[in-house]
N, CA, C and O of each residue as an XYZ file, in Angstrom:
184
protein
N     -19.129     19.866     -2.684
C     -19.155     18.999     -1.522
C     -19.937     19.675     -0.409
O     -19.765     20.868     -0.162
N     -20.779     18.934      0.248
C     -21.545     19.448      1.376
C     -21.122     18.675      2.604
O     -21.106     17.444      2.601
N     -20.779     19.403      3.658
C     -20.398     18.771      4.914
C     -21.403     19.169      5.985
O     -21.733     20.347      6.129
N     -21.877     18.207      6.719
C     -22.789     18.471      7.824
C     -22.027     18.206      9.108
O     -21.486     17.121      9.322
N     -21.998     19.220      9.957
C     -21.256     19.094     11.211
C     -22.229     19.236     12.363
O     -22.942     20.235     12.462
N     -22.261     18.259     13.217
C     -23.072     18.324     14.429
C     -22.102     18.411     15.587
O     -21.480     17.419     15.967
N     -21.974     19.615     16.151
C     -21.005     19.791     17.231
C     -21.527     19.260     18.554
O     -20.759     19.120     19.506
N     -22.823     18.960     18.634
C     -23.362     18.398     19.869
C     -22.965     19.242     21.055
O     -23.320     20.418     21.128
N     -22.244     18.666     21.976
C     -21.801     19.405     23.151
C     -20.308     19.711     23.101
O     -19.695     19.999     24.129
N     -19.722     19.647     21.903
C     -18.293     19.942     21.759
C     -18.041     21.427     21.981
O     -18.859     22.263     21.598
N     -16.931     21.748     22.587
C     -16.552     23.141     22.822
C     -15.781     23.724     21.649
O     -15.847     24.930     21.410
N     -15.057     22.898     20.919
C     -14.212     23.378     19.832
C     -14.220     22.397     18.673
O     -14.399     21.192     18.849
N     -14.021     22.943     17.490
C     -13.666     22.151     16.318
C     -12.190     22.446     16.091
O     -11.824     23.571     15.749
N     -11.350     21.448     16.278
C      -9.901     21.635     16.198
C      -9.436     21.177     14.819
O      -9.541     20.001     14.471
N      -8.921     22.128     14.043
C      -8.472     21.809     12.699
C      -7.514     22.869     12.194
O      -7.583     24.030     12.595
N      -6.627     22.461     11.318
C      -5.769     23.407     10.610
C      -6.256     23.615      9.178
O      -5.607     24.301      8.389
N      -7.396     23.021      8.851
C      -7.966     23.111      7.507
C      -8.683     24.449      7.337
O      -9.697     24.698      7.990
N      -8.168     25.300      6.474
C      -8.725     26.634      6.269
C     -10.103     26.607      5.609
O     -10.783     27.633      5.579
N     -10.524     25.478      5.089
C     -11.846     25.376      4.481
C     -12.964     25.538      5.514
O     -14.107     25.803      5.142
N     -12.653     25.383      6.795
C     -13.646     25.556      7.845
C     -13.787     27.012      8.286
O     -14.714     27.331      9.032
N     -12.896     27.905      7.848
C     -12.936     29.302      8.272
C     -14.270     30.001      8.018
O     -14.671     30.811      8.854
N     -14.984     29.742      6.919
C     -16.280     30.409      6.725
C     -17.283     30.124      7.853
O     -18.202     30.913      8.072
N     -17.116     29.015      8.561
C     -18.016     28.711      9.665
C     -17.853     29.685     10.824
O     -18.743     29.792     11.668
N     -16.741     30.391     10.876
C     -16.511     31.372     11.941
C     -17.460     32.558     11.823
O     -17.665     33.284     12.796
N     -18.046     32.766     10.636
C     -18.875     33.945     10.406
C     -20.361     33.698     10.630
O     -21.149     34.643     10.577
N     -20.765     32.457     10.879
C     -22.187     32.192     11.075
C     -22.549     32.381     12.537
O     -21.743     32.130     13.433
N     -23.787     32.831     12.763
C     -24.231     33.102     14.129
C     -24.807     31.867     14.817
O     -24.659     31.703     16.028
N     -25.464     31.001     14.047
C     -26.109     29.847     14.667
C     -25.949     28.640     13.769
O     -26.207     28.762     12.571
N     -25.559     27.533     14.242
C     -25.016     27.326     15.584
C     -23.592     27.848     15.662
O     -22.828     27.722     14.705
N     -23.238     28.421     16.775
C     -21.906     28.981     16.966
C     -20.906     27.837     17.100
O     -21.052     26.961     17.954
N     -19.898     27.861     16.250
C     -18.859     26.830     16.264
C     -17.522     27.510     16.543
O     -17.088     28.376     15.784
N     -16.881     27.118     17.620
C     -15.569     27.656     17.958
C     -14.513     26.833     17.230
O     -14.252     25.682     17.580
N     -13.912     27.440     16.215
C     -12.898     26.752     15.426
C     -11.528     27.252     15.855
O     -11.258     28.452     15.828
N     -10.671     26.327     16.250
C      -9.318     26.680     16.672
C      -8.316     25.769     15.964
O      -8.636     24.642     15.586
N      -7.113     26.276     15.797
C      -6.045     25.466     15.223
C      -5.523     24.502     16.286
O      -5.841     24.619     17.470
N      -4.735     23.573     15.842
C      -4.149     22.614     16.787
C      -3.271     23.344     17.797
O      -3.312     23.041     18.990
N      -2.473     24.311     17.322
C      -1.636     25.086     18.246
C      -2.488     25.913     19.196
O      -2.162     26.036     20.377
N      -3.578     26.482     18.689
C      -4.479     27.252     19.539
C      -5.112     26.387     20.605
O      -5.264     26.819     21.747
N      -5.486     25.162     20.241
C      -6.075     24.243     21.209
C      -5.051     23.844     22.264
O      -5.375     23.730     23.446
N      -3.819     23.635     21.829
C      -2.765     23.294     22.796
C      -2.612     24.418     23.810
O      -2.443     24.162     25.002
N      -2.671     25.670     23.341
C      -2.566     26.804     24.245
C      -3.747     26.867     25.209
O      -3.579     27.221     26.376
N      -4.936     26.525     24.728
C      -6.120     26.497     25.605
C      -5.928     25.447     26.689
O      -6.161     25.710     27.869
N      -5.510     24.273     26.288
C      -5.327     23.186     27.250
C      -4.244     23.528     28.284
O      -4.386     23.219     29.467
N      -3.161     24.168     27.821
C      -2.059     24.512     28.721
C      -2.335     25.784     29.517
O      -1.562     26.137     30.408
N      -3.444     26.482     29.197
C      -3.790     27.716     29.905
C      -2.937     28.901     29.517
O      -2.756     29.825     30.309
N      -2.417     28.882     28.315
C      -1.566     29.990     27.838
C      -2.425     31.060     27.214
O      -1.906     32.076     26.751
């Protein structure tokens, strides 16, 4: 399966799907992948 992701002007890709973890290792384009709980903490300023 091939997935094409265009993050455009998004700040985060919010997912609990571990299949996206390899994207954390690429330099370009930089994709900030966070879990749902991690995103909640960002929004709440924790």
